[in-house]
C-alpha positions as CSV (number, residue, x, y, z in Angstrom):
1,M,-15.5,-4.2,-26.4
2,N,-18.4,-3.7,-24.1
3,E,-19.1,-4.2,-20.4
4,K,-20.0,-7.9,-21.0
5,D,-16.6,-8.5,-22.6
6,F,-14.9,-6.7,-19.7
7,C,-16.7,-9.1,-17.2
8,Q,-15.5,-12.1,-19.2
9,I,-11.9,-10.8,-19.2
10,I,-11.8,-10.1,-15.5
11,A,-13.5,-13.4,-14.7
12,G,-10.8,-15.2,-16.6
13,E,-8.0,-13.2,-14.9
14,L,-9.3,-13.7,-11.4
15,N,-10.7,-17.2,-11.9
16,L,-14.2,-16.1,-11.0
17,R,-17.6,-16.4,-12.6
18,A,-18.7,-13.6,-14.9
19,A,-21.9,-13.2,-12.9
20,Q,-19.9,-12.4,-9.8
21,I,-17.9,-9.8,-11.7
22,A,-21.0,-8.2,-13.3
23,N,-22.9,-8.0,-9.9
24,T,-19.9,-6.6,-8.2
25,I,-19.3,-3.9,-10.8
26,E,-23.0,-3.0,-10.7
27,L,-22.8,-2.6,-6.9
28,L,-19.7,-0.4,-7.2
29,D,-21.2,1.7,-9.9
30,S,-24.2,2.3,-7.7
31,G,-22.0,4.0,-5.1
32,N,-21.7,1.1,-2.6
33,T,-18.4,1.0,-0.7
34,V,-16.1,-2.0,-0.8
35,P,-16.5,-2.8,3.0
36,F,-20.3,-2.7,2.6
37,I,-20.3,-4.9,-0.5
38,A,-17.9,-7.4,1.1
39,R,-19.9,-7.6,4.4
40,Y,-23.6,-7.2,3.3
41,R,-23.9,-8.2,-0.3
42,K,-22.3,-11.7,-0.2
43,E,-25.2,-13.3,-2.1
44,A,-24.7,-11.0,-5.0
45,T,-20.9,-11.3,-5.1
46,G,-20.6,-15.0,-4.2
47,K,-18.9,-14.1,-0.9
48,L,-16.0,-12.1,-2.5
49,D,-13.7,-10.6,0.1
50,E,-12.5,-7.0,0.0
51,E,-9.2,-7.9,-1.8
52,K,-11.1,-9.5,-4.7
53,I,-13.6,-6.6,-4.9
54,R,-10.9,-4.0,-5.0
55,A,-9.1,-6.0,-7.7
56,I,-12.3,-6.0,-9.8
57,E,-12.7,-2.3,-9.1
58,E,-9.1,-1.5,-10.3
59,R,-9.3,-3.8,-13.3
60,I,-12.7,-2.4,-14.6
61,R,-11.3,1.1,-14.1
62,Y,-8.3,0.2,-16.3
63,L,-10.3,-1.5,-19.0
64,R,-12.8,1.4,-19.2
65,A,-9.9,3.9,-19.5
66,L,-8.3,1.7,-22.1
67,Q,-11.5,1.6,-24.1
68,E,-11.8,5.3,-23.9
69,R,-8.2,5.7,-25.2
70,K,-8.9,3.2,-28.0
71,E,-11.9,5.2,-29.2
72,T,-9.8,8.5,-29.2
73,I,-7.0,6.8,-31.2
74,L,-9.4,5.2,-33.7
75,R,-11.1,8.6,-34.3
76,S,-7.7,10.3,-34.8
77,I,-6.4,7.7,-37.3
78,E,-9.8,7.7,-39.1
79,E,-9.7,11.5,-39.4
80,Q,-6.3,11.1,-41.1
81,G,-7.9,8.7,-43.6
82,K,-5.4,5.9,-42.6
83,L,-7.6,3.5,-40.6
84,T,-7.6,0.1,-42.2
85,P,-9.8,-2.9,-41.1
86,D,-6.7,-4.8,-39.9
87,L,-5.4,-1.9,-37.9
88,S,-8.8,-1.2,-36.4
89,A,-9.1,-4.9,-35.3
90,Q,-5.6,-4.8,-33.8
91,I,-6.4,-1.8,-31.7
92,K,-9.9,-3.0,-30.7
93,N,-8.6,-6.4,-29.6
94,S,-5.7,-5.2,-27.6
95,L,-5.8,-5.5,-23.8
96,K,-2.7,-3.5,-23.0
97,L,-2.4,0.3,-23.2
98,Q,1.3,-0.1,-24.3
99,E,0.3,-2.2,-27.3
100,V,-2.4,0.4,-28.3
101,E,0.1,3.2,-28.0
102,D,2.7,1.3,-30.1
103,L,0.1,0.8,-32.9
104,Y,-0.8,4.5,-32.7
105,L,2.8,5.7,-32.8
106,P,3.1,6.0,-36.7
107,Y,-0.1,8.1,-36.7
108,R,0.5,10.3,-33.6
109,P,1.0,14.0,-34.4
110,K,4.7,14.6,-34.0
111,K,6.9,17.5,-33.3
112,R,9.2,18.4,-36.2
113,T,11.8,15.7,-36.5
114,R,14.6,14.9,-38.9
115,A,12.2,12.6,-40.7
116,T,9.4,15.1,-41.0
117,L,11.8,17.7,-42.4
118,A,13.0,15.1,-45.0
119,K,9.4,14.4,-46.0
120,E,8.8,18.1,-46.5
121,R,11.8,18.1,-48.8
122,G,10.2,15.5,-51.0
123,L,12.4,12.6,-50.0
124,E,9.8,10.0,-49.0
125,P,9.8,8.4,-52.5
126,L,13.5,7.9,-52.2
127,A,13.0,6.3,-48.8
128,Q,10.5,3.9,-50.3
129,T,12.9,3.1,-53.2
130,I,15.6,2.2,-50.7
131,L,13.2,0.1,-48.6
132,A,12.0,-1.8,-51.7
133,Q,15.6,-3.0,-52.2
134,E,15.1,-3.7,-55.9
135,M,18.2,-1.9,-57.2
136,T,21.2,-4.2,-57.5
137,T,23.4,-2.2,-59.9
138,G,24.8,1.3,-59.8
139,L,25.6,3.7,-57.0
140,P,23.2,5.0,-54.3
141,E,24.3,8.6,-55.2
142,E,23.1,8.0,-58.7
143,A,19.7,6.9,-57.5
144,A,19.5,10.0,-55.3
145,Q,20.6,12.5,-57.9
146,S,17.1,13.2,-59.1
147,F,16.0,14.3,-55.6
148,V,18.6,17.1,-55.4
149,N,16.7,20.4,-55.1
150,P,18.5,23.4,-53.6
151,E,15.2,25.3,-53.3
152,K,14.0,22.7,-50.8
153,G,17.3,22.5,-49.0
154,V,18.6,19.3,-50.7
155,N,22.0,20.4,-52.2
156,T,23.7,17.1,-52.8
157,P,22.9,13.4,-53.4
158,Q,24.4,12.7,-50.0
159,E,22.0,15.0,-48.4
160,A,19.1,13.4,-50.2
161,L,20.2,9.9,-49.1
162,Q,20.6,11.1,-45.5
163,G,17.1,12.6,-45.4
164,A,15.7,9.3,-46.9
165,L,17.5,7.3,-44.3
166,D,16.1,9.5,-41.5
167,I,12.6,8.7,-42.8
168,I,13.5,5.0,-42.8
169,A,14.9,5.2,-39.2
170,E,11.6,6.7,-38.1
171,I,9.5,4.1,-39.9
172,I,11.5,1.3,-38.1
173,S,11.1,3.1,-34.8
174,D,7.4,3.4,-35.3
175,D,7.0,-0.3,-36.2
176,A,4.8,-1.7,-33.3
177,A,6.1,-5.3,-34.0
178,I,9.7,-4.2,-33.8
179,R,9.2,-2.2,-30.6
180,K,7.4,-5.1,-29.0
181,L,10.2,-7.6,-29.9
182,I,13.0,-5.3,-28.7
183,R,11.1,-4.5,-25.5
184,E,10.7,-8.2,-24.7
185,L,14.4,-8.9,-25.5
186,T,15.5,-6.0,-23.3
187,R,13.3,-7.3,-20.5
188,K,14.6,-10.9,-21.0
189,N,18.3,-10.3,-21.6
190,G,19.0,-6.7,-20.4
191,E,21.1,-5.8,-17.4
192,L,20.5,-2.8,-15.1
193,V,24.0,-1.3,-14.6
194,S,24.8,1.4,-12.0
195,K,28.1,3.1,-11.5
196,A,29.4,5.8,-9.2
197,R,29.6,9.3,-10.5
198,D,32.5,9.7,-8.1
199,S,33.8,6.4,-6.7
200,E,35.8,8.3,-4.0
201,K,32.7,10.0,-2.6
202,P,31.2,8.0,0.3
203,S,27.4,7.5,0.5
204,E,24.8,5.0,1.5
205,Y,24.7,3.9,-2.2
206,E,28.2,2.3,-2.2
207,L,26.7,-1.1,-2.8
208,Y,25.6,0.2,-6.2
209,Y,28.8,1.9,-7.2
210,N,29.7,-1.0,-9.5
211,F,26.5,-3.0,-9.8
212,A,24.9,-5.0,-12.5
213,E,21.9,-7.4,-12.4
214,P,19.5,-8.8,-15.0
215,V,16.4,-6.8,-15.4
216,K,14.2,-9.8,-14.9
217,R,15.7,-10.6,-11.5
218,L,15.9,-7.1,-10.0
219,L,14.4,-6.9,-6.5
220,P,12.0,-4.0,-5.8
221,H,13.9,-2.5,-2.9
222,R,17.1,-2.4,-5.1
223,I,15.2,-0.6,-7.9
224,L,14.0,2.1,-5.5
225,A,17.4,2.5,-3.9
226,I,19.1,2.8,-7.3
227,N,16.5,5.3,-8.4
228,R,17.1,7.4,-5.3
229,G,20.9,7.2,-5.8
230,E,20.5,8.4,-9.3
231,R,18.2,11.2,-8.3
232,E,20.6,12.4,-5.7
233,K,23.5,12.4,-8.3
234,F,25.5,9.6,-6.7
235,L,24.8,7.0,-9.5
236,K,24.8,6.8,-13.3
237,V,22.2,4.2,-14.3
238,A,21.6,2.5,-17.7
239,I,20.1,-0.7,-19.1
240,E,22.7,-2.6,-21.2
241,V,22.0,-5.3,-23.8
242,V,23.9,-7.1,-26.5
243,E,23.3,-4.6,-29.4
244,E,23.8,-7.2,-32.1
245,S,20.8,-9.2,-31.1
246,M,18.7,-6.0,-31.3
247,L,20.0,-5.2,-34.8
248,E,19.3,-8.7,-35.9
249,T,15.6,-8.2,-34.8
250,I,15.4,-5.2,-37.1
251,R,17.3,-6.9,-40.0
252,K,14.9,-9.8,-40.3
253,P,11.8,-7.9,-41.5
254,Y,13.7,-5.1,-43.2
255,L,16.6,-6.7,-45.0
256,H,15.5,-9.1,-47.8
257,N,17.9,-8.6,-50.8
258,S,21.5,-9.3,-50.1
259,Q,22.5,-7.9,-53.5
260,C,20.8,-4.5,-53.0
261,I,23.1,-1.5,-53.5
262,F,21.6,0.3,-50.5
263,N,22.4,-2.5,-47.9
264,P,25.5,-0.8,-46.3
265,L,23.4,2.4,-45.9
266,L,20.6,0.4,-44.4
267,E,22.9,-1.3,-41.9
268,K,23.9,2.2,-40.6
269,T,20.2,3.2,-40.5
270,F,19.4,0.1,-38.4
271,Q,22.0,1.2,-35.9
272,D,20.8,4.8,-36.0
273,A,17.1,3.7,-35.5
274,Y,18.0,1.5,-32.6
275,K,20.6,3.8,-30.8
276,R,18.9,7.2,-31.4
277,L,15.2,6.4,-31.4
278,I,14.3,2.9,-30.1
279,S,16.8,2.1,-27.4
280,P,16.4,5.4,-25.3
281,S,12.6,5.1,-25.6
282,I,12.5,1.4,-24.6
283,E,14.9,2.0,-21.7
284,R,12.7,4.8,-20.4
285,E,9.7,2.5,-20.7
286,I,11.3,-0.4,-18.9
287,R,12.8,1.7,-16.2
288,H,9.4,3.3,-15.7
289,E,7.8,-0.2,-15.7
290,L,10.4,-1.5,-13.1
291,T,9.8,1.6,-10.9
292,E,6.0,1.1,-11.1
293,I,6.4,-2.6,-10.1
294,A,8.8,-1.7,-7.3
295,E,6.5,1.1,-6.0
296,E,3.5,-1.2,-6.1
297,H,5.4,-3.8,-4.1
298,A,6.6,-1.2,-1.6
299,I,3.1,0.1,-1.2
300,R,1.8,-3.5,-0.7
301,V,4.4,-4.0,2.0
302,F,3.5,-0.8,3.7
303,S,-0.2,-1.6,3.5
304,K,0.3,-5.1,5.0
305,N,2.3,-3.7,7.9
306,L,0.0,-0.8,8.5
307,R,-3.1,-3.1,8.6
308,Q,-1.4,-5.4,11.2
309,L,-0.4,-2.3,13.2
310,L,-3.9,-0.9,13.2
311,L,-5.4,-4.3,14.2
312,Q,-3.1,-4.8,17.2
313,Q,-5.0,-6.0,20.3
314,P,-6.0,-3.1,22.5
315,L,-5.2,-3.2,26.2
316,K,-8.6,-2.1,27.4
317,G,-9.6,-1.2,30.9
318,K,-6.2,0.0,32.1
319,M,-5.0,3.2,33.7
320,I,-2.0,4.2,31.6
321,M,0.9,6.6,32.0
322,G,2.6,7.7,28.9
323,I,6.2,9.1,28.8
324,D,7.7,10.9,25.9
325,P,11.4,10.9,26.7
326,G,13.8,13.8,26.2
327,F,17.1,15.2,27.5
328,R,17.2,19.0,27.3
329,T,13.4,19.6,27.4
330,G,12.8,16.8,29.9
331,C,10.3,13.9,29.7
332,K,6.7,14.7,29.2
333,V,4.4,12.5,31.4
334,A,0.6,12.1,30.8
335,V,-2.0,9.9,32.5
336,I,-5.1,8.7,30.8
337,D,-8.0,6.6,32.2
338,E,-9.7,3.5,30.9
339,T,-11.6,5.5,28.2
340,G,-8.5,7.4,27.0
341,K,-9.5,10.6,28.8
342,Y,-6.5,12.8,29.7
343,L,-6.3,13.2,33.5
344,E,-3.1,14.9,34.4
345,G,0.4,15.7,33.0
346,T,3.7,17.0,34.0
347,T,7.4,17.2,33.0
348,I,10.3,15.5,34.7
349,F,14.0,16.0,34.3
350,P,15.7,12.7,35.2
351,H,18.5,12.9,32.6
352,P,21.4,15.3,31.9
353,P,21.8,18.3,31.8
354,Q,19.6,18.6,34.9
355,S,19.4,14.9,36.2
356,E,16.8,15.4,38.9
357,V,16.4,11.7,39.4
358,F,15.1,11.6,43.0
359,E,12.5,14.4,42.3
360,S,11.5,12.6,39.0
361,K,10.9,9.3,40.7
362,T,8.9,11.0,43.5
363,M,6.7,12.7,41.0
364,L,6.1,9.5,39.1
365,R,5.3,7.6,42.3
366,R,2.7,10.2,43.2
367,L,1.0,9.8,39.8
368,I,1.2,6.0,40.0
369,D,-0.4,5.9,43.5
370,H,-2.9,8.6,42.9
371,H,-4.3,7.2,39.6
372,R,-3.5,3.5,40.3
373,I,-1.4,3.2,37.2
374,E,-1.2,-0.4,35.8
375,L,0.9,0.2,32.7
376,I,3.6,2.7,31.6
377,A,4.0,3.4,27.9
378,I,7.5,4.8,26.9
379,G,8.1,6.4,23.5
380,N,11.1,4.9,21.6
381,G,12.7,8.2,20.5
382,T,15.6,10.2,22.0
383,A,16.4,9.3,25.6
384,S,14.1,6.3,25.5
385,R,16.8,3.9,26.7
386,E,17.7,6.1,29.7
387,T,14.0,6.6,30.5
388,E,13.5,2.9,30.3
389,L,16.3,2.3,32.8
390,L,14.7,4.9,35.2
391,I,11.3,3.1,35.0
392,T,12.7,-0.4,35.6
393,E,14.4,1.0,38.7
394,L,11.1,2.5,39.9
395,I,9.2,-0.8,39.1
396,A,11.8,-2.7,41.1
397,E,11.4,-0.4,44.1
398,I,7.6,-0.8,43.9
399,K,8.0,-4.6,43.6
400,A,10.3,-4.6,46.6
401,G,7.6,-2.9,48.6
402,N,5.2,-5.7,47.8
403,E,2.9,-3.3,46.0
404,K,0.7,-4.1,43.1
405,P,3.0,-4.9,40.1
406,I,3.4,-2.4,37.3
407,F,4.5,-3.2,33.8
408,Y,5.9,-1.1,31.0
409,M,6.2,-1.4,27.2
410,M,8.0,0.5,24.5
411,V,5.8,2.2,22.0
412,S,6.7,3.5,18.5
413,E,6.7,7.3,18.5
414,A,6.3,7.4,14.7
415,G,3.8,10.1,13.7
416,A,3.3,11.4,17.3
417,S,4.9,14.7,16.5
418,V,2.8,15.0,13.3
419,Y,-0.3,14.4,15.4
420,S,0.7,16.8,18.1
421,A,0.9,19.7,15.6
422,S,-2.3,18.7,13.7
423,K,-5.6,20.5,13.8
424,V,-7.2,17.3,15.2
425,A,-4.8,17.5,18.3
426,Q,-5.3,21.2,18.7
427,K,-9.1,20.7,18.7
428,E,-8.8,17.9,21.2
429,F,-6.4,19.6,23.6
430,P,-6.4,23.4,22.9
431,D,-4.9,24.2,26.2
432,L,-1.9,21.8,26.0
433,E,1.4,22.3,24.4
434,A,2.3,20.1,21.4
435,S,4.7,17.9,23.2
436,M,2.1,16.9,25.8
437,R,-0.4,16.1,23.0
438,G,2.1,13.8,21.4
439,N,2.6,12.1,24.7
440,I,-1.1,11.5,25.2
441,S,-1.1,9.9,21.7
442,I,1.7,7.5,22.8
443,A,-0.4,6.4,25.8
444,R,-3.6,6.0,23.8
445,R,-1.8,3.8,21.2
446,V,-1.6,1.2,23.9
447,L,-5.2,1.6,25.0
448,D,-6.7,1.4,21.5
449,P,-4.2,1.5,18.6
450,L,-6.8,1.8,15.9
451,A,-8.7,4.7,17.4
452,E,-5.5,6.7,18.0
453,L,-3.5,5.9,14.8
454,V,-6.3,6.9,12.5
455,K,-5.7,10.5,13.6
456,I,-2.2,10.4,12.0
457,D,-1.3,10.6,8.3
458,P,-0.6,6.9,7.6
459,K,2.6,7.7,5.7
460,S,4.0,9.0,9.0
461,I,3.5,5.8,11.0
462,G,6.8,4.3,9.7
463,V,6.1,0.7,8.9
464,G,7.1,0.8,5.3
465,L,10.1,0.6,3.0
466,Y,11.2,3.5,0.8
467,Q,7.8,5.0,1.3
468,H,9.2,8.5,0.4
469,D,10.4,7.1,-3.0
470,V,7.1,5.9,-4.3
471,N,4.2,7.8,-6.0
472,Q,2.8,9.7,-3.0
473,N,-0.8,9.9,-4.4
474,R,-0.9,6.2,-5.0
475,L,0.6,5.5,-1.6
476,E,-1.9,7.8,0.1
477,D,-4.8,6.1,-1.7
478,A,-3.6,2.7,-0.8
479,L,-3.1,3.5,2.9
480,E,-6.4,5.3,3.1
481,T,-8.0,2.0,1.8
482,V,-6.2,0.0,4.5
483,V,-7.4,2.3,7.3
484,E,-10.9,2.2,5.9
485,S,-10.8,-1.6,5.7
486,A,-9.4,-1.9,9.3
487,V,-11.9,0.5,10.8
488,N,-14.9,-1.2,9.2
489,L,-13.7,-4.7,10.0
490,V,-13.6,-3.8,13.7
491,G,-16.6,-1.4,13.7
492,V,-16.8,1.6,16.1
493,N,-18.7,2.6,19.1
494,I,-20.7,5.6,17.9
495,N,-20.9,7.0,21.4
496,T,-17.1,7.1,22.1
497,A,-15.5,7.3,18.6
498,S,-13.8,10.5,17.5
499,A,-14.6,12.2,14.2
500,S,-11.2,11.1,13.0
501,L,-12.4,7.5,13.4
502,L,-15.9,7.9,12.3
503,K,-15.0,9.5,8.9
504,Y,-13.5,6.1,7.8
505,I,-16.8,4.3,8.4
506,S,-18.5,3.2,5.1
507,G,-20.9,5.8,3.9
508,L,-19.7,8.6,6.2
509,T,-17.6,11.7,5.3
510,S,-15.6,14.1,7.4
511,R,-18.6,16.4,7.5
512,T,-21.1,13.8,8.7
513,A,-18.5,12.5,11.2
514,D,-18.2,16.0,12.7
515,N,-22.0,16.2,12.7
516,I,-22.3,13.0,14.7
517,V,-19.9,14.2,17.3
518,K,-21.8,17.6,17.5
519,Y,-25.1,15.8,17.9
520,R,-23.7,13.5,20.6
521,D,-22.4,16.6,22.5
522,Q,-25.7,18.4,22.3
523,H,-28.2,15.5,22.8
524,G,-26.2,12.9,24.8
525,L,-25.5,9.2,23.8
526,F,-27.1,7.6,20.9
527,R,-29.8,5.0,21.9
528,S,-30.3,3.4,18.5
529,R,-29.0,3.3,15.0
530,Q,-32.2,4.9,13.8
531,E,-31.1,8.1,15.4
532,L,-28.5,8.4,12.6
533,Y,-31.3,9.8,10.4
534,K,-31.3,12.9,12.7
535,I,-27.8,13.7,11.6
536,S,-27.4,16.4,9.0
537,G,-26.0,14.8,5.8
538,V,-27.1,11.2,6.6
539,G,-29.8,10.1,4.2
540,E,-31.1,6.7,3.1
541,I,-27.9,5.8,1.3
542,A,-25.5,6.9,4.0
543,Y,-27.6,5.1,6.6
544,Q,-27.6,1.9,4.6
545,Q,-23.8,2.0,4.0
546,S,-22.8,2.9,7.6
547,A,-25.4,1.5,10.0
548,G,-24.0,-2.0,10.2
549,F,-20.5,-0.8,11.1
550,L,-21.6,1.4,14.0
551,R,-22.1,-0.1,17.5
552,I,-24.3,1.1,20.3
553,P,-23.5,-0.9,23.5
554,G,-26.3,-0.7,26.1
555,G,-28.7,0.9,23.6
556,D,-32.4,0.3,23.2
557,N,-31.9,-2.6,20.7
558,P,-29.3,-5.2,21.6
559,L,-28.8,-5.9,17.8
560,D,-27.4,-2.4,17.5
561,N,-24.2,-3.7,19.2
562,T,-23.6,-6.4,16.5
563,S,-22.6,-6.2,12.9
564,I,-26.0,-7.5,11.8
565,H,-27.4,-4.9,9.4
566,P,-30.7,-3.2,10.3
567,E,-32.1,-4.5,7.0
568,S,-31.8,-8.0,8.5
569,Y,-33.4,-7.3,11.9
570,D,-36.8,-8.7,10.9
571,A,-35.2,-11.9,9.7
572,T,-33.1,-12.1,12.9
573,R,-36.2,-11.7,15.2
574,K,-38.1,-14.4,13.2
575,L,-35.1,-16.7,13.7
576,L,-34.9,-16.0,17.5
577,E,-38.7,-16.5,17.9
578,Q,-38.7,-19.7,15.8
579,F,-36.1,-21.2,18.1
580,K,-37.5,-19.6,21.3
581,V,-34.5,-17.4,21.9
582,Y,-35.3,-13.8,22.8
583,D,-33.6,-10.4,22.7
584,Q,-31.1,-11.1,25.4
585,P,-27.5,-11.4,24.3
586,A,-26.8,-14.0,27.0
587,E,-29.4,-16.3,25.4
588,W,-28.2,-15.6,21.9
589,K,-25.1,-17.7,22.5
590,T,-27.3,-20.9,22.4
591,I,-28.7,-20.1,19.0
592,R,-26.2,-22.2,17.1
593,L,-26.9,-25.3,19.3
594,K,-30.7,-24.7,18.9
595,V,-30.4,-24.5,15.1
596,Q,-28.4,-27.6,14.9
597,Q,-30.5,-29.7,17.3
598,P,-33.3,-30.3,14.9
599,L,-30.7,-30.7,12.1
600,T,-32.2,-27.7,10.4
601,D,-31.4,-27.4,6.7
602,L,-29.8,-23.9,6.6
603,N,-30.7,-23.3,3.0
604,L,-34.3,-24.0,3.8
605,L,-34.2,-21.9,6.9
606,A,-32.7,-19.0,5.0
607,A,-35.5,-19.3,2.4
608,E,-38.1,-19.2,5.2
609,L,-36.6,-16.1,6.6
610,G,-36.4,-14.4,3.2
611,I,-32.6,-14.0,3.3
612,G,-29.6,-15.7,1.6
613,L,-27.5,-18.4,3.2
614,P,-24.4,-16.2,3.7
615,T,-26.5,-13.6,5.5
616,L,-28.0,-16.3,7.8
617,E,-24.5,-17.6,8.6
618,D,-23.4,-14.1,9.5
619,I,-26.4,-13.6,11.7
620,L,-25.8,-16.9,13.5
621,F,-22.1,-15.9,14.0
622,N,-23.0,-12.5,15.4
623,L,-25.6,-13.9,17.8
624,E,-23.1,-16.5,19.0
625,K,-20.5,-13.8,19.7
626,P,-22.3,-10.5,20.2
627,G,-20.1,-7.5,20.4
628,R,-17.1,-9.5,19.2
629,D,-13.9,-7.5,18.5
630,P,-11.8,-9.3,15.8
631,R,-8.6,-7.7,17.3
632,E,-9.0,-10.0,20.4
633,E,-7.6,-12.8,18.2
634,M,-4.3,-10.8,17.7
635,P,-1.3,-11.4,20.0
636,Q,-1.1,-9.3,23.1
637,P,1.8,-6.8,23.4
638,V,4.9,-7.9,25.4
639,L,4.8,-6.2,28.8
640,R,8.1,-5.8,30.7
641,T,9.3,-5.2,34.2
642,D,13.1,-5.1,33.7
643,I,15.6,-3.8,31.1
644,L,17.7,-5.8,28.7
645,K,21.1,-4.4,27.7
646,I,23.0,-5.4,24.6
647,E,26.0,-6.3,26.8
648,D,23.7,-9.0,28.4
649,L,23.3,-10.8,25.1
650,H,25.3,-13.8,23.9
651,E,24.9,-16.0,20.9
652,G,22.4,-18.8,21.4
653,M,20.2,-16.8,23.9
654,I,16.5,-17.3,23.3
655,L,14.3,-14.2,23.7
656,Q,10.7,-13.1,23.1
657,G,10.0,-10.0,21.0
658,T,7.5,-8.1,19.0
659,V,7.7,-7.7,15.2
660,R,7.9,-4.0,14.5
661,N,8.4,-4.0,10.7
662,V,8.5,-6.5,7.9
663,V,10.5,-5.7,4.7
664,D,11.7,-7.6,1.7
665,F,14.9,-8.8,3.3
666,G,13.5,-9.7,6.7
667,A,11.9,-8.4,9.8
668,F,12.8,-6.0,12.7
669,V,12.0,-7.3,16.2
670,D,11.8,-5.3,19.4
671,I,13.5,-7.5,22.0
672,G,13.8,-4.7,24.6
673,L,16.9,-2.9,23.3
674,K,17.2,0.6,22.0
675,R,17.4,-0.7,18.4
676,D,15.3,-3.5,17.0
677,G,17.1,-6.7,16.1
678,L,17.0,-8.0,12.5
679,I,15.9,-11.4,11.4
680,H,17.3,-11.7,7.9
681,I,15.1,-13.6,5.5
682,S,17.7,-16.4,5.4
683,E,17.1,-17.0,9.1
684,M,13.3,-17.3,8.9
685,G,13.0,-21.0,8.2
686,H,15.0,-24.1,7.5
687,K,13.6,-24.0,3.9
688,F,13.9,-21.2,1.4
689,V,11.7,-18.3,2.3
690,K,10.6,-16.0,-0.6
691,D,8.3,-13.6,1.2
692,P,8.8,-12.7,4.9
693,H,5.1,-11.7,5.2
694,K,4.2,-15.4,4.9
695,I,6.3,-16.1,8.1
696,V,5.7,-13.1,10.3
697,A,3.5,-9.9,10.5
698,V,3.7,-6.6,12.4
699,G,2.6,-7.1,16.0
700,D,3.4,-10.8,16.1
701,I,5.0,-12.1,19.3
702,V,7.9,-14.3,18.3
703,S,10.6,-16.4,20.1
704,V,14.0,-15.6,18.5
705,K,17.6,-16.8,19.0
706,V,20.5,-14.4,19.1
707,I,23.0,-15.3,16.4
708,G,25.2,-12.2,16.3
709,V,25.9,-9.1,18.4
710,E,27.8,-6.1,17.1
711,L,28.4,-4.0,20.3
712,E,30.1,-1.1,18.6
713,K,27.2,-0.6,16.1
714,G,24.5,-1.6,18.5
715,R,23.2,-4.3,16.1
716,V,21.8,-7.7,16.9
717,K,21.2,-10.5,14.5
718,L,18.3,-12.8,15.3
719,S,17.0,-16.1,14.0
720,L,13.6,-17.9,14.0
721,K,15.5,-21.2,13.6
722,I,15.5,-22.2,17.3
């Protein structure tokens, strides 16, 4: 197969045109990033989005690796002098690595097995005689007598027969067609069974102490839970099937003379081939396959949730106080301004063992008054409930004095400790202790979630399911992709962005991001995108890939604050001049109306400007909404002034909350309690819901009904069926 064949295959799988696939692959091979291709090469790809482009990227990588493996296998078999035209065609036409490996199995160099030892003892002709099934009279031992050879280690006819049967068992095991059928039957009819190693020993895996479910119906989160239980020695796990149906699959092609004297021996060999060679191998393959599917699902769930979290609407232009709650070490307090700059910090001790409540409130009031605080962000870790109660009392006192109202919100602390000990945090705040750095991170997550969360290892952000049980390299790659996609979707202000944020911009690296920050520190604010050429490490390619994603508010060229790429500036100016709109963003908003007034043919206009229609449409959109932040379309966080206690809840109560995590079995919602409430998947709609992600997403603001309260466990059951 060649590249053209690959394009046809992928086009059929993704229901796209082969030309779209070919153009996209060419762009990827040329070093273009996925965000750049999706945003600025729509004419070539037919307006494919990032998801489709990444699917093409993944598939072409697989097909190329498959082709490379095929060529290696074909060479190996040919060197053995065993490559036939039929086998060659089978290997070349296969689209699955598993099928190719099955075909290669009889020719793969093997370790010394019972069958290879038997072949060395000269017993292969006897095996072929048995498989031919032409002998209908006499005894098997008589047929094997001539193969007795003590010098080769064959001392009796029985030993000769056993060696020949070992060869036959391996022939059956290496039969690609047999393996394929048994694999398919196991997938279709097998059951994954887990049992307790010690049923008296309590654990979080008790649900799986006596568990059985068809392989074809296993849910991803159960697979990962069972795998972990097995790994931690709580569970014994196996795939069980009806053995007789598997043996019948072997009999059909290998048993064809009911009168043959070797048939009883063959029956035992079929069992040996299945139990000793085929079944363990197929079980390993299917469990590996199930695990891969479950891991991919878990990674997709984590990726979806992470993307939603990163794209939460920022609460810009607010003075924010962050509080990292604690008992013994006190609560760390930090104040940041509208740009995220750290202004002042302290530690208060409002909880046991010291309980300096009055002093703590006095200190907080001073900070609030001095910095005109508008919002308080409270971390949701240890002592968060007690701290929340303190803040609501303080807000009530401020409200009673008819002062400017203050709100608070709970913020996930996930990853804050990881950030606080990181090199990035140490570089940002070398003179602050780690706990204060983490607190600043909590406050900044409210001001601009994307800019702050990119500084943290995505795996530490805590919006996944079984993220520690999946392939960590694959998870890391997937989450890095999500962060890259989110950052480039929003774009960044090159004059305020940290190196941690800049490094995710298309075409930039950690080194060039650091160089941008150094240049900014030495020479002041960037005035134009063209200044990027002055950055060490930014050449023509890096500039092309990155420029459109970098924003310069208030720079020399107003277009530098849009996602219009510099390569389209000439066309944009021609467009503005043609419709008598000039380089003033306030005037740009009329461009759509001006274009539509003369009923302009957009295809014709695009041709006149020397650009494609998708590029023209993007230019018009940007001119209509210059400086647009796509996160503005996301729901605003819920701001609170008073506390909700679980004792206040009763069934039927309607509340508003924020979706914190979405998993296979439902969603967790922050309704203002210490623990998030759960909306089980069965309570997400009046009709059957298969995928919770189709109903809610992380960051969504939802109205929920309380349908159950477990005071002793602190659990609340919620429903969307209001």
